[in-house]
C-alpha positions as CSV (number, residue, x, y, z in Angstrom):
1,M,0.0,0.0,0.0
2,E,1.5,3.4,-1.0
3,K,2.0,6.1,1.6
4,E,-0.6,8.9,1.4
5,Q,0.1,12.6,1.7
6,V,-1.1,13.7,5.1
7,V,-2.4,17.2,6.1
8,I,-2.9,17.9,9.8
9,V,-5.7,20.3,10.5
10,G,-5.0,22.0,13.8
11,Y,-1.3,22.2,14.8
12,G,-1.5,22.1,18.6
13,W,0.1,19.5,20.8
14,V,-2.0,16.6,19.4
15,G,-1.6,17.8,15.8
16,Q,2.2,18.2,16.2
17,A,2.5,14.8,17.8
18,N,0.7,13.2,14.8
19,A,2.7,15.3,12.3
20,L,6.1,14.4,13.8
21,A,5.2,10.7,14.2
22,L,4.0,10.4,10.6
23,T,7.0,12.3,9.3
24,Q,9.3,9.9,11.2
25,M,7.4,7.0,9.6
26,G,8.2,8.3,6.1
27,Y,5.0,10.2,5.2
28,Q,4.9,13.5,3.5
29,V,3.2,15.8,6.0
30,A,1.8,19.3,5.9
31,Y,-0.4,21.3,8.3
32,I,-3.2,23.9,8.2
33,D,-3.6,26.3,11.1
34,P,-4.7,30.0,11.2
35,A,-2.1,30.6,13.9
36,E,1.6,29.7,14.1
37,P,1.7,27.6,17.3
38,P,5.0,27.1,19.1
39,H,6.8,23.8,18.8
40,H,5.8,21.6,21.7
41,Y,8.3,18.8,21.2
42,K,11.8,20.3,21.3
43,A,13.5,16.9,21.2
44,H,12.1,16.5,17.6
45,E,13.2,19.9,16.2
46,R,14.9,18.3,13.2
47,L,11.6,16.7,12.1
48,Y,9.8,20.0,12.3
49,T,11.8,21.3,9.3
50,K,10.3,18.6,7.1
51,I,6.7,19.6,7.8
52,V,5.4,22.4,5.6
53,R,2.5,24.8,6.2
54,V,-0.2,25.2,3.6
55,D,-2.8,27.9,3.4
56,S,-5.8,26.2,1.7
57,I,-7.4,22.8,1.5
58,A,-7.8,23.0,-2.3
59,S,-4.0,23.4,-2.8
60,V,-3.4,19.9,-1.3
61,D,-6.6,18.0,-1.9
62,S,-6.5,14.8,-4.0
63,P,-7.8,11.2,-3.8
64,D,-4.5,10.3,-2.1
65,T,-4.6,13.0,0.6
66,V,-5.6,12.3,4.2
67,F,-6.8,15.2,6.3
68,V,-6.3,14.5,10.0
69,V,-8.4,16.9,12.1
70,C,-6.7,17.5,15.5
71,I,-8.6,20.6,16.7
72,G,-9.3,20.7,20.4
73,D,-12.7,21.1,22.0
74,K,-13.4,23.8,24.6
75,V,-15.2,23.0,27.8
76,S,-16.6,25.7,30.1
77,A,-16.1,25.7,33.9
78,D,-19.6,24.3,34.2
79,G,-19.0,21.5,31.7
80,V,-20.5,22.7,28.5
81,Q,-18.5,21.4,25.5
82,D,-18.0,23.7,22.5
83,I,-17.0,21.9,19.3
84,S,-17.8,24.8,16.9
85,L,-14.2,25.1,15.6
86,I,-14.1,21.3,14.9
87,A,-17.5,21.4,13.2
88,S,-16.4,24.3,11.0
89,A,-13.2,22.5,9.9
90,L,-15.2,19.3,9.1
91,S,-17.7,21.4,7.2
92,D,-14.9,22.8,5.0
93,L,-13.8,19.2,4.3
94,T,-17.3,18.0,3.3
95,H,-16.8,17.9,-0.5
96,I,-13.1,17.0,-0.8
97,K,-11.6,14.2,-2.8
98,G,-9.5,12.9,0.0
99,T,-10.2,11.1,3.3
100,V,-11.0,12.7,6.6
101,I,-9.8,11.3,9.9
102,L,-11.1,13.0,13.1
103,R,-8.9,12.8,16.2
104,S,-10.6,15.4,18.3
105,T,-12.2,14.5,21.6
106,I,-16.0,14.8,21.2
107,L,-18.9,13.6,23.3
108,P,-20.7,10.5,21.7
109,G,-24.0,12.4,21.4
110,K,-22.4,15.2,19.4
111,L,-20.9,13.0,16.6
112,K,-24.0,12.2,14.6
113,D,-24.1,15.5,12.6
114,L,-20.4,15.7,11.8
115,H,-18.9,14.6,8.5
116,F,-15.8,12.4,8.6
117,D,-14.6,9.0,7.3
118,Y,-12.8,7.7,10.5
119,Y,-13.1,8.6,14.1
120,F,-9.7,7.9,15.6
121,P,-9.5,9.3,19.2
122,E,-6.0,9.7,20.7
123,Y,-4.7,8.0,23.7
124,L,-1.5,10.0,24.2
125,H,0.5,11.1,27.2
126,E,1.8,14.6,26.6
127,K,5.5,14.0,27.5
128,V,5.8,10.9,25.2
129,A,3.1,11.7,22.7
130,V,5.2,11.3,19.6
131,E,6.5,8.0,20.6
132,E,3.1,6.7,21.7
133,C,1.6,7.9,18.4
134,I,4.1,5.8,16.4
135,N,3.6,2.8,18.7
136,P,0.1,3.1,20.2
137,Y,-0.8,1.0,23.2
138,I,-4.5,1.5,22.5
139,F,-5.9,1.7,18.9
140,V,-9.6,2.5,18.5
141,I,-11.4,3.2,15.2
142,G,-15.0,4.3,14.7
143,M,-16.6,4.1,11.2
144,R,-20.2,4.5,9.9
145,E,-19.3,3.0,6.5
146,R,-16.3,1.3,5.2
147,P,-14.0,4.1,3.9
148,R,-10.9,3.9,1.8
149,P,-8.1,1.9,3.6
150,I,-5.3,4.2,5.0
151,S,-1.8,2.8,5.2
152,F,-0.7,4.5,8.4
153,L,-3.8,3.3,10.2
154,K,-2.9,-0.2,9.3
155,E,0.7,0.4,10.6
156,F,-0.7,1.8,13.9
157,E,-3.0,-1.2,14.2
158,L,-0.2,-3.7,13.7
159,R,1.9,-2.0,16.3
160,A,-0.8,-1.6,18.9
161,V,-1.3,-3.8,22.0
162,K,-5.1,-3.5,21.9
163,A,-7.3,-2.7,18.9
164,F,-11.0,-2.0,18.7
165,F,-13.3,-1.4,15.7
166,G,-16.8,-0.1,16.0
167,T,-19.0,2.9,15.4
168,P,-17.9,6.5,16.1
169,E,-20.1,6.6,19.2
170,E,-18.5,3.4,20.6
171,A,-15.1,4.9,19.9
172,A,-16.0,8.1,21.7
173,F,-17.4,6.1,24.8
174,L,-14.0,4.3,24.9
175,K,-12.1,7.5,24.9
176,Y,-14.1,9.0,27.7
177,L,-14.1,5.7,29.6
178,W,-10.3,5.7,29.6
179,N,-9.9,9.3,30.7
180,I,-12.6,9.1,33.3
181,W,-11.2,5.9,34.8
182,N,-7.8,7.5,35.0
183,A,-9.2,10.5,36.8
184,I,-11.1,8.2,39.2
185,R,-7.9,6.3,40.1
186,I,-5.9,9.5,40.7
187,A,-8.6,11.1,42.9
188,F,-9.2,7.8,44.9
189,V,-5.5,7.3,45.6
190,N,-5.1,10.9,46.7
191,E,-8.2,11.0,48.8
192,F,-7.3,7.7,50.5
193,G,-3.7,8.9,51.0
194,N,-4.9,12.0,52.8
195,T,-6.5,9.8,55.4
196,I,-3.1,8.2,56.2
197,A,-1.5,11.6,56.8
198,L,-1.4,15.0,55.3
199,P,1.8,15.5,53.2
200,S,3.1,18.3,55.5
201,N,6.6,16.9,55.6
202,K,8.8,14.2,54.0
203,D,8.2,11.6,56.7
204,N,4.4,11.8,56.3
205,L,4.8,11.7,52.5
206,A,7.0,8.6,52.8
207,S,4.4,6.9,55.1
208,I,1.6,7.5,52.6
209,E,3.7,6.3,49.7
210,R,4.8,3.2,51.6
211,I,1.2,2.0,52.0
212,I,-0.2,3.1,48.6
213,D,2.8,1.7,46.7
214,F,2.7,-1.6,48.5
215,M,-0.8,-2.2,47.4
216,F,-0.7,-0.7,43.9
217,E,3.0,-1.3,43.1
218,R,3.4,2.2,41.7
219,G,1.0,1.3,38.9
220,I,-0.3,3.6,36.2
221,Y,-2.4,6.4,37.7
222,R,-2.1,4.7,41.1
223,R,0.6,6.8,42.8
224,Y,0.0,9.4,45.5
225,G,0.8,12.9,44.4
226,R,-0.8,16.0,42.9
227,A,-4.3,16.4,41.7
228,F,-5.2,15.4,38.1
229,D,-4.7,18.3,35.7
230,G,-3.5,19.0,32.2
231,H,-5.2,19.3,28.8
232,C,-7.5,16.3,29.0
233,L,-8.7,14.8,32.3
234,P,-10.3,17.9,34.0
235,K,-12.2,19.1,30.9
236,D,-13.3,15.6,29.8
237,M,-14.6,14.8,33.3
238,R,-16.6,18.1,33.3
239,A,-18.0,17.7,29.8
240,F,-19.1,14.1,30.3
241,V,-20.7,14.7,33.7
242,R,-22.6,17.8,32.4
243,W,-23.8,16.2,29.2
244,Y,-25.2,13.1,30.9
245,Q,-26.6,15.0,33.8
246,D,-28.6,17.0,31.2
247,Q,-29.7,13.7,29.7
248,G,-31.2,12.7,33.1
249,C,-28.4,10.2,34.1
250,D,-27.2,9.8,37.6
251,M,-23.7,11.3,37.7
252,S,-23.3,11.6,41.4
253,M,-20.2,9.5,41.7
254,L,-18.3,11.2,38.8
255,A,-19.4,14.6,40.1
256,G,-17.9,13.5,43.4
257,V,-14.6,12.8,41.7
258,N,-14.4,16.3,40.4
259,A,-15.2,17.7,43.9
260,S,-12.5,15.4,45.5
261,N,-9.9,16.6,43.0
262,A,-10.7,20.2,43.7
263,T,-10.2,19.6,47.4
264,H,-6.9,17.9,46.7
265,K,-5.8,20.9,44.7
266,E,-6.2,23.0,47.8
267,I,-4.1,20.5,49.8
268,E,-1.5,20.7,47.0
269,K,-1.2,24.5,47.4
270,K,-0.8,24.2,51.2
271,Y,1.8,21.3,51.0
272,P,3.9,21.9,47.8
273,I,6.1,18.8,48.4
274,L,3.5,16.6,46.8
275,P,5.2,14.9,43.9
276,E,4.4,15.7,40.3
277,W,3.3,12.6,38.5
278,Y,2.8,11.7,34.9
279,S,1.8,8.3,33.5
280,Q,2.6,6.3,30.5
281,Y,1.4,2.9,29.4
282,P,2.9,-0.3,30.9
283,E,6.1,-1.7,29.4
284,R,5.3,-3.9,26.5
285,H,5.9,-7.5,27.1
286,I,6.6,-9.8,24.2
287,S,3.5,-12.0,24.2
288,A,2.8,-14.3,21.3
289,K,0.1,-11.9,20.0
290,I,2.6,-9.0,19.9
291,A,5.3,-11.1,18.4
292,L,3.0,-12.3,15.6
293,K,1.9,-8.7,14.9
294,A,5.5,-7.6,14.7
295,L,6.3,-10.5,12.3
296,W,3.3,-9.8,10.2
297,H,4.3,-6.1,10.0
298,T,7.8,-7.0,8.9
299,L,6.5,-9.4,6.2
300,L,4.1,-6.7,4.9
301,K,7.0,-4.2,4.7
302,Y,9.2,-6.8,2.9
303,I,6.4,-7.6,0.4
304,T,5.8,-3.8,-0.2
305,L,9.5,-3.1,-0.8
306,S,9.8,-6.1,-3.1
307,Y,7.2,-4.6,-5.4
């Protein structure tokens, strides 16, 4: 399968991670963004020079072009999700010759009126986003119809530890399930840790960590430390809780997670020795499934190069 030309729509931290990853994988990559965002991944500065900026969709559109929409949503303090910029970009791509892949985070109930070929939510940790984009731990694809096959999606699938294929709505639920579960784990460990002792000094902090780490073995999102923060978890929790409260669903537990995290932020301000945490996926073990995937990927590359 030949490599497509890729155009990233929205050049923020997710857009840049995708652009850098695909450039490293040998794809021709361009981007469209009304602003000129700063480079977020300084370790990959050399790759940035290979990514070109284009001013219009028409100048790069062709049957072999893949547009990857990475525009972020906006969520108000009370949880209302605004996807107007995403919807506008997708509207501009309605009648193109190429293929549209949506990577933005969007509530399941808001997907039905949007035009795209693939919904491909991201599962990236900011500090290692480029590396996780190239070798995804979780690969989730949502489709309403069977669109044109895309070579880099197949590469991602073959490299992933877990893969899921379903509807766009199912893909969106999986994205929110992952982020909300991570937020729950962080809030629970922090709230429980505060019952052991308050982190007012190093001895108290060590006592908390000794108990938490024995039980959870310093697992992903299960280490005592600061409240959850960043680009994704707080806004996604607020948006999901607000949307489903408005649909008449009981969101009392998830609303409690937000409240617990807010309380822990105040503790964090009072006791600044709380450790900063960031998480990444577990180390890949060489299972039979992964080994067969790697072998299959190598064979595909060999066959492609042979022709």
